[in-house]
C-alpha positions as CSV (number, residue, x, y, z in Angstrom):
1,M,0.3,-47.2,-8.3
2,K,0.2,-43.9,-7.1
3,K,-1.4,-40.9,-8.7
4,K,0.7,-37.7,-8.4
5,A,-0.2,-34.2,-8.8
6,L,1.9,-31.1,-9.9
7,L,0.8,-27.4,-8.9
8,M,2.1,-24.8,-11.1
9,I,1.5,-21.4,-10.6
10,L,1.9,-19.1,-14.1
11,D,2.5,-15.9,-13.0
12,G,0.7,-13.4,-15.2
13,W,-1.5,-16.0,-16.7
14,G,-5.5,-15.5,-16.6
15,I,-8.6,-15.6,-18.1
16,G,-9.2,-12.6,-19.9
17,N,-12.4,-11.2,-22.0
18,H,-10.9,-12.1,-25.4
19,G,-10.6,-8.4,-26.5
20,K,-7.8,-6.8,-28.2
21,A,-5.8,-6.2,-25.4
22,D,-6.4,-9.6,-24.3
23,V,-2.8,-11.0,-25.5
24,I,-3.0,-14.5,-24.0
25,Y,-6.1,-15.2,-25.7
26,N,-4.6,-13.8,-28.9
27,T,-1.4,-15.5,-28.9
28,P,-1.2,-19.3,-30.7
29,T,-1.2,-21.4,-27.4
30,P,-1.6,-25.2,-28.9
31,Y,-0.2,-27.2,-25.9
32,W,-2.3,-25.1,-23.4
33,D,-5.4,-25.9,-25.7
34,Y,-4.7,-29.2,-25.4
35,L,-4.3,-29.9,-21.8
36,L,-7.5,-28.0,-21.5
37,K,-9.4,-30.4,-24.1
38,T,-7.8,-33.2,-22.5
39,Y,-8.1,-32.8,-19.1
40,P,-10.8,-31.9,-16.6
41,N,-10.4,-28.0,-15.5
42,S,-12.4,-25.3,-13.6
43,Q,-12.0,-21.8,-13.1
44,L,-11.3,-20.0,-9.5
45,Q,-12.1,-16.9,-8.6
46,A,-8.8,-14.6,-7.7
47,S,-10.2,-11.5,-6.5
48,G,-12.8,-9.8,-3.8
49,E,-14.6,-12.2,-1.0
50,N,-13.7,-15.5,-2.7
51,V,-9.8,-14.8,-1.2
52,G,-10.8,-12.8,1.6
53,L,-10.4,-9.4,0.2
54,P,-12.9,-6.6,0.3
55,D,-15.6,-7.0,-2.8
56,G,-14.1,-5.7,-5.9
57,Q,-10.7,-5.9,-4.8
58,M,-8.4,-7.0,-7.1
59,G,-6.6,-9.9,-5.8
60,N,-2.4,-10.2,-6.2
61,S,0.4,-12.8,-5.9
62,E,1.0,-12.9,-1.9
63,V,-3.3,-13.0,-1.3
64,G,-3.3,-16.0,-4.0
65,H,-0.9,-17.9,-3.1
66,L,-1.8,-17.9,0.8
67,N,-5.1,-19.1,-0.5
68,I,-3.9,-22.0,-2.4
69,G,-1.5,-22.9,0.0
70,A,-4.3,-23.0,2.8
71,G,-6.9,-24.7,0.8
72,R,-9.3,-22.5,1.8
73,V,-10.9,-18.6,2.0
74,V,-8.1,-16.7,4.3
75,Y,-9.3,-13.5,5.5
76,Q,-6.9,-10.7,4.9
77,D,-5.7,-8.4,7.4
78,L,-6.9,-5.7,5.0
79,V,-10.6,-6.9,6.3
80,K,-9.8,-7.7,9.4
81,I,-8.4,-3.9,9.8
82,N,-11.4,-2.8,7.9
83,L,-14.0,-3.9,10.5
84,T,-11.5,-2.9,13.8
85,C,-11.8,0.7,12.3
86,R,-15.6,0.6,11.4
87,D,-16.3,-0.8,15.1
88,N,-14.0,1.2,16.8
89,S,-12.1,-2.1,18.2
90,I,-9.3,-0.1,17.0
91,L,-9.1,2.1,19.8
92,K,-8.6,-0.8,22.5
93,N,-5.7,-2.4,20.4
94,P,-2.7,-2.6,23.2
95,G,-0.3,-1.6,20.9
96,I,-2.3,1.8,19.5
97,V,-3.5,2.5,23.5
98,S,0.1,2.5,24.7
99,A,1.5,4.5,22.0
100,F,-0.7,6.8,22.0
101,S,-0.7,7.1,25.8
102,Y,2.4,7.4,25.9
103,A,3.0,10.3,23.6
104,K,0.4,12.1,25.1
105,E,1.7,11.7,28.6
106,K,5.4,12.7,27.6
107,G,4.4,15.5,24.9
108,K,6.0,13.5,22.0
109,S,5.2,14.0,18.2
110,I,3.1,11.0,16.8
111,H,5.0,9.7,13.5
112,F,3.3,7.8,10.8
113,M,4.8,6.0,8.1
114,G,4.1,3.5,4.9
115,L,2.5,2.9,1.9
116,T,-0.3,6.0,0.8
117,S,-2.6,4.5,-1.6
118,D,-5.5,2.9,-1.5
119,G,-4.1,-0.3,-3.2
120,G,-5.2,-2.8,-0.7
121,V,-2.4,-5.0,-0.4
122,H,0.0,-3.3,1.8
123,S,-2.2,0.0,2.5
124,S,-5.6,1.9,2.9
125,L,-6.0,5.5,2.9
126,D,-8.9,4.8,5.5
127,H,-6.5,3.2,7.7
128,L,-4.1,5.8,7.9
129,F,-7.4,8.5,8.3
130,K,-8.3,6.5,11.1
131,L,-4.9,6.8,12.9
132,C,-4.6,10.4,12.5
133,D,-8.4,10.5,13.7
134,I,-7.0,8.7,16.9
135,A,-4.2,11.0,17.0
136,K,-6.9,14.1,17.8
137,E,-8.4,12.3,19.9
138,Y,-6.0,11.9,22.5
139,E,-4.7,15.5,21.6
140,I,-1.1,14.8,20.0
141,E,0.1,18.1,19.2
142,N,2.5,16.9,16.7
143,T,1.1,14.3,14.1
144,F,3.7,13.8,11.1
145,I,3.1,11.7,8.2
146,H,5.8,10.1,6.1
147,C,4.5,9.1,2.9
148,F,5.7,6.2,0.7
149,M,4.3,6.3,-2.7
150,D,2.7,3.3,-4.0
151,G,2.6,3.2,-8.5
152,R,2.8,-0.5,-8.3
153,D,-0.8,-1.7,-7.0
154,T,-2.0,1.2,-8.2
155,D,-1.8,3.6,-11.2
156,P,1.4,5.2,-11.3
157,K,0.1,9.2,-11.0
158,N,-2.5,8.1,-8.7
159,G,-0.1,9.0,-6.2
160,K,-0.9,13.0,-5.9
161,G,-4.4,12.3,-5.7
162,F,-3.9,10.1,-2.7
163,I,-2.1,13.1,-0.9
164,E,-4.5,15.8,-2.0
165,Q,-7.0,13.4,-0.2
166,L,-4.8,12.9,2.7
167,D,-3.9,16.4,3.0
168,A,-8.2,17.2,2.9
169,H,-8.2,15.0,5.8
170,C,-5.0,16.4,7.6
171,K,-7.0,19.7,8.2
172,A,-9.5,18.2,10.4
173,T,-6.9,16.6,12.5
174,T,-3.7,17.7,14.1
175,G,-1.8,15.4,10.9
176,R,0.5,17.0,8.8
177,I,2.6,15.3,5.6
178,A,6.4,15.9,6.5
179,S,7.6,13.8,3.3
180,I,7.1,11.9,0.6
181,V,9.5,9.3,-1.1
182,G,8.7,6.6,-3.5
183,R,8.5,3.2,-2.3
184,Y,11.3,2.1,-4.7
185,Y,13.7,3.7,-1.7
186,A,11.8,3.5,1.3
187,M,10.1,-0.1,0.9
188,D,12.8,-2.3,-0.8
189,R,12.8,-5.9,-0.6
190,D,16.3,-6.5,-1.5
191,K,18.9,-5.4,0.9
192,R,20.0,-3.0,-1.7
193,W,21.0,0.0,1.1
194,E,22.0,2.3,-1.1
195,R,18.6,2.9,-1.9
196,V,17.2,2.1,1.6
197,K,19.4,4.9,2.7
198,E,17.7,7.3,0.5
199,G,14.3,7.1,2.8
200,Y,16.6,6.4,5.7
201,D,18.3,10.0,5.4
202,L,14.8,11.4,4.3
203,L,13.3,10.4,7.9
204,V,16.0,10.9,10.2
205,N,17.8,13.6,8.7
206,G,15.5,15.6,6.7
207,T,17.9,15.0,3.3
208,G,16.0,15.8,0.1
209,K,14.1,18.5,-2.0
210,K,12.4,20.8,0.0
211,A,9.0,22.0,-1.0
212,T,6.4,24.3,0.6
213,D,3.9,22.6,-2.0
214,M,3.8,18.9,-1.7
215,L,1.4,18.5,-4.3
216,Q,3.1,21.0,-6.4
217,A,6.5,18.9,-5.8
218,M,4.2,16.1,-7.1
219,Q,3.3,17.4,-10.6
220,E,7.3,18.7,-11.1
221,S,8.1,14.7,-10.5
222,Y,5.6,13.6,-13.0
223,D,6.7,16.3,-15.4
224,E,10.1,15.3,-15.0
225,G,9.2,11.7,-16.1
226,V,9.4,10.2,-12.4
227,T,6.4,8.6,-11.4
228,D,5.3,7.1,-8.0
229,E,7.5,4.1,-7.3
230,F,10.1,6.1,-8.0
231,I,9.8,9.8,-6.7
232,K,12.9,11.0,-4.8
233,P,12.8,12.5,-1.3
234,I,11.0,15.4,-1.0
235,V,10.7,17.2,2.8
236,N,8.0,19.9,3.7
237,A,10.0,22.8,4.3
238,N,7.0,24.3,6.1
239,V,7.5,21.7,9.5
240,D,10.0,20.2,10.8
241,G,9.0,16.3,10.5
242,T,12.8,14.5,11.1
243,I,12.2,11.6,13.5
244,K,14.1,12.5,16.3
Protein backbone atom coordinates (compact mmCIF):
# COMPACT_ATOMS: atom_id res chain seq x y z
CA MET A 1 0.00 0.00 0.00
CA LYS A 2 1.35 3.40 -1.02
CA LYS A 3 1.81 5.94 1.72
CA LYS A 4 0.72 9.45 0.90
CA ALA A 5 1.87 12.73 2.37
CA LEU A 6 0.14 16.10 2.36
CA LEU A 7 2.08 19.35 2.60
CA MET A 8 -0.08 22.07 4.14
CA ILE A 9 1.08 25.63 4.74
CA LEU A 10 -0.93 27.49 7.37
CA ASP A 11 -0.30 31.19 6.77
CA GLY A 12 0.09 33.12 10.00
CA TRP A 13 0.34 29.99 12.15
CA GLY A 14 3.33 29.64 14.40
CA ILE A 15 4.71 28.72 17.79
CA GLY A 16 4.66 31.77 20.04
CA ASN A 17 5.81 32.58 23.54
CA HIS A 18 2.48 31.57 25.15
CA GLY A 19 1.86 35.11 26.41
CA LYS A 20 -1.38 37.09 26.36
CA ALA A 21 -0.73 38.25 22.79
CA ASP A 22 -0.27 34.67 21.53
CA VAL A 23 -3.69 34.22 19.91
CA ILE A 24 -3.05 30.68 18.68
CA TYR A 25 -1.97 29.45 22.11
CA ASN A 26 -4.89 31.14 23.86
CA THR A 27 -7.53 29.87 21.43
CA PRO A 28 -8.97 26.32 21.66
CA THR A 29 -7.49 24.20 18.85
CA PRO A 30 -8.78 20.67 19.59
CA TYR A 31 -8.01 19.12 16.20
CA TRP A 32 -4.54 20.63 16.09
CA ASP A 33 -3.89 19.33 19.61
CA TYR A 34 -5.08 15.90 18.51
CA LEU A 35 -2.67 15.86 15.57
CA LEU A 36 0.28 16.77 17.78
CA LYS A 37 -0.56 14.06 20.32
CA THR A 38 -1.27 11.36 17.75
CA TYR A 39 1.45 11.78 15.11
CA PRO A 40 5.21 12.40 15.14
CA ASN A 41 6.06 16.07 14.85
CA SER A 42 8.94 18.50 15.04
CA GLN A 43 9.65 22.21 14.80
CA LEU A 44 11.31 24.22 12.05
CA GLN A 45 13.23 27.46 12.34
CA ALA A 46 11.82 29.93 9.80
CA SER A 47 14.14 32.91 10.06
CA GLY A 48 17.76 33.98 9.90
CA GLU A 49 20.52 31.71 8.67
CA ASN A 50 18.22 28.67 8.84
CA VAL A 51 16.47 29.89 5.69
CA GLY A 52 19.40 31.63 4.02
CA LEU A 53 18.85 35.08 5.54
CA PRO A 54 21.22 37.15 7.68
CA ASP A 55 21.27 36.23 11.36
CA GLY A 56 18.29 37.77 13.13
CA GLN A 57 16.38 38.59 9.92
CA MET A 58 12.74 37.54 10.07
CA GLY A 59 11.41 35.17 7.41
CA ASN A 60 8.48 35.73 5.07
CA SER A 61 6.25 33.74 2.77
CA GLU A 62 8.54 33.93 -0.28
CA VAL A 63 11.57 32.74 1.68
CA GLY A 64 9.64 30.00 3.47
CA HIS A 65 8.07 28.61 0.31
CA LEU A 66 11.41 28.62 -1.51
CA ASN A 67 13.18 26.66 1.24
CA ILE A 68 10.31 24.19 1.63
CA GLY A 69 10.13 23.61 -2.11
CA ALA A 70 13.87 23.13 -2.45
CA GLY A 71 14.13 20.89 0.60
CA ARG A 72 17.32 22.66 1.68
CA VAL A 73 18.62 26.02 2.81
CA VAL A 74 18.50 28.46 -0.11
CA TYR A 75 20.67 31.52 0.37
CA GLN A 76 18.60 34.59 -0.42
CA ASP A 77 19.52 37.46 -2.72
CA LEU A 78 19.87 39.70 0.33
CA VAL A 79 22.79 37.63 1.62
CA LYS A 80 24.45 37.44 -1.81
CA ILE A 81 24.18 41.19 -2.41
CA ASN A 82 25.42 41.95 1.11
CA LEU A 83 28.56 39.99 0.31
CA THR A 84 29.19 41.76 -3.01
CA CYS A 85 28.83 45.13 -1.28
CA ARG A 86 31.16 44.09 1.50
CA ASP A 87 33.97 42.77 -0.71
CA ASN A 88 33.36 45.41 -3.44
CA SER A 89 32.84 42.76 -6.11
CA ILE A 90 29.69 44.72 -6.98
CA LEU A 91 32.03 47.17 -8.72
CA LYS A 92 32.76 44.45 -11.28
CA ASN A 93 29.12 43.62 -11.94
CA PRO A 94 28.64 44.04 -15.73
CA GLY A 95 25.28 45.76 -15.31
CA ILE A 96 26.67 48.22 -12.78
CA VAL A 97 29.76 48.97 -14.85
CA SER A 98 27.74 49.43 -18.05
CA ALA A 99 25.11 51.74 -16.53
CA PHE A 100 27.48 53.99 -14.60
CA SER A 101 30.06 54.16 -17.39
CA TYR A 102 27.37 55.17 -19.88
CA ALA A 103 26.01 57.86 -17.56
CA LYS A 104 29.48 59.29 -16.97
CA GLU A 105 30.42 59.25 -20.66
CA LYS A 106 27.16 60.82 -21.87
CA GLY A 107 26.63 63.19 -18.95
CA LYS A 108 23.38 61.47 -18.01
CA SER A 109 21.60 61.38 -14.68
CA ILE A 110 21.31 58.20 -12.64
CA HIS A 111 17.93 57.27 -11.17
CA PHE A 112 17.49 54.77 -8.35
CA MET A 113 13.96 53.61 -7.63
CA GLY A 114 12.70 50.95 -5.29
CA LEU A 115 11.56 50.06 -1.82
CA THR A 116 13.27 52.24 0.77
CA SER A 117 13.42 50.28 4.01
CA ASP A 118 15.49 47.80 5.98
CA GLY A 119 12.78 45.14 5.71
CA GLY A 120 15.19 42.73 4.07
CA VAL A 121 12.49 41.17 1.91
CA HIS A 122 12.58 43.43 -1.13
CA SER A 123 15.06 46.03 0.06
CA SER A 124 18.07 47.01 2.12
CA LEU A 125 19.16 50.55 2.89
CA ASP A 126 22.78 49.40 2.82
CA HIS A 127 22.41 48.39 -0.82
CA LEU A 128 21.02 51.81 -1.73
CA PHE A 129 23.79 53.55 0.20
CA LYS A 130 26.35 51.50 -1.71
CA LEU A 131 24.83 52.49 -5.05
CA CYS A 132 25.01 56.14 -4.02
CA ASP A 133 28.67 55.66 -3.11
CA ILE A 134 29.34 54.10 -6.51
CA ALA A 135 27.68 57.06 -8.26
CA LYS A 136 30.02 59.36 -6.35
CA GLU A 137 33.04 57.27 -7.38
CA TYR A 138 31.98 57.57 -11.02
CA GLU A 139 31.55 61.33 -10.49
CA ILE A 140 27.94 61.24 -11.67
CA GLU A 141 26.71 64.81 -11.24
CA ASN A 142 23.01 64.08 -10.79
CA THR A 143 21.84 61.02 -8.87
CA PHE A 144 18.12 60.98 -8.14
CA ILE A 145 16.42 58.59 -5.72
CA HIS A 146 12.75 57.70 -6.00
CA CYS A 147 11.64 56.19 -2.69
CA PHE A 148 8.87 53.60 -2.53
CA MET A 149 7.84 53.45 1.11
CA ASP A 150 7.30 50.09 2.80
CA GLY A 151 4.99 49.70 5.79
CA ARG A 152 4.40 45.99 5.18
CA ASP A 153 7.74 44.36 5.93
CA THR A 154 8.45 47.15 8.43
CA ASP A 155 6.48 49.23 10.93
CA PRO A 156 3.93 51.47 9.15
CA LYS A 157 5.64 54.63 10.43
CA ASN A 158 9.30 53.66 10.16
CA GLY A 159 9.56 55.30 6.75
CA LYS A 160 10.34 58.77 8.04
CA GLY A 161 13.38 57.37 9.83
CA PHE A 162 14.53 55.62 6.65
CA ILE A 163 14.23 58.87 4.70
CA GLU A 164 16.20 60.63 7.43
CA GLN A 165 19.00 58.06 7.17
CA LEU A 166 19.02 58.27 3.39
CA ASP A 167 19.08 62.07 3.42
CA ALA A 168 22.06 62.03 5.78
CA HIS A 169 23.93 59.60 3.52
CA CYS A 170 23.11 61.66 0.43
CA LYS A 171 24.93 64.64 1.92
CA ALA A 172 28.20 62.75 1.47
CA THR A 173 27.40 61.73 -2.12
CA THR A 174 25.77 63.20 -5.24
CA GLY A 175 22.45 61.58 -4.37
CA ARG A 176 19.24 63.54 -3.85
CA ILE A 177 15.78 62.34 -2.92
CA ALA A 178 13.56 63.22 -5.88
CA SER A 179 10.25 61.66 -4.91
CA ILE A 180 8.37 59.55 -2.38
CA VAL A 181 5.35 57.27 -2.84
CA GLY A 182 3.85 54.28 -1.04
CA ARG A 183 4.40 50.76 -2.35
CA TYR A 184 0.61 50.43 -2.64
CA TYR A 185 0.93 52.50 -5.82
CA ALA A 186 4.46 51.90 -7.09
CA MET A 187 4.62 48.15 -6.40
CA ASP A 188 1.06 46.96 -7.02
CA ARG A 189 1.09 43.24 -7.85
CA ASP A 190 -2.45 42.93 -9.17
CA LYS A 191 -2.17 44.91 -12.42
CA ARG A 192 -4.35 47.73 -11.14
CA TRP A 193 -3.40 50.50 -13.55
CA GLU A 194 -5.25 53.14 -11.52
CA ARG A 195 -2.71 52.56 -8.75
CA VAL A 196 0.39 52.10 -10.89
CA LYS A 197 -0.46 55.23 -12.89
CA GLU A 198 0.00 57.36 -9.79
CA GLY A 199 3.53 56.03 -9.42
CA TYR A 200 4.22 56.36 -13.15
CA ASP A 201 3.00 59.96 -13.33
CA LEU A 202 5.15 60.80 -10.32
CA LEU A 203 8.33 59.39 -11.87
CA VAL A 204 7.83 60.58 -15.44
CA ASN A 205 5.71 63.71 -15.13
CA GLY A 206 6.53 64.90 -11.62
CA THR A 207 2.88 64.71 -10.61
CA GLY A 208 2.34 64.85 -6.87
CA LYS A 209 2.36 67.01 -3.78
CA LYS A 210 5.22 69.51 -4.01
CA ALA A 211 7.41 69.69 -0.91
CA THR A 212 10.61 71.51 -0.02
CA ASP A 213 11.11 69.36 3.10
CA MET A 214 10.56 65.66 2.43
CA LEU A 215 10.69 64.71 6.12
CA GLN A 216 8.03 67.27 6.93
CA ALA A 217 5.91 65.96 4.06
CA MET A 218 6.19 62.45 5.52
CA GLN A 219 5.10 63.70 8.93
CA GLU A 220 2.14 65.54 7.40
CA SER A 221 1.08 62.27 5.80
CA TYR A 222 1.22 60.50 9.17
CA ASP A 223 -0.75 63.34 10.76
CA GLU A 224 -3.46 62.74 8.16
CA GLY A 225 -3.58 59.06 9.09
CA VAL A 226 -1.78 57.89 5.94
CA THR A 227 1.12 55.54 6.71
CA ASP A 228 4.10 54.41 4.63
CA GLU A 229 2.47 51.87 2.34
CA PHE A 230 -0.27 54.27 1.27
CA ILE A 231 1.60 57.59 1.06
CA LYS A 232 0.42 59.59 -1.93
CA PRO A 233 3.05 60.86 -4.41
CA ILE A 234 5.37 63.55 -3.06
CA VAL A 235 7.72 65.55 -5.32
CA ASN A 236 10.87 67.29 -4.11
CA ALA A 237 10.34 70.87 -5.27
CA ASN A 238 14.05 71.62 -4.83
CA VAL A 239 15.18 69.41 -7.72
CA ASP A 240 13.96 68.32 -11.15
CA GLY A 241 14.26 64.59 -10.71
CA THR A 242 11.74 63.43 -13.31
CA ILE A 243 12.86 60.58 -15.54
CA LYS A 244 13.45 61.92 -19.03
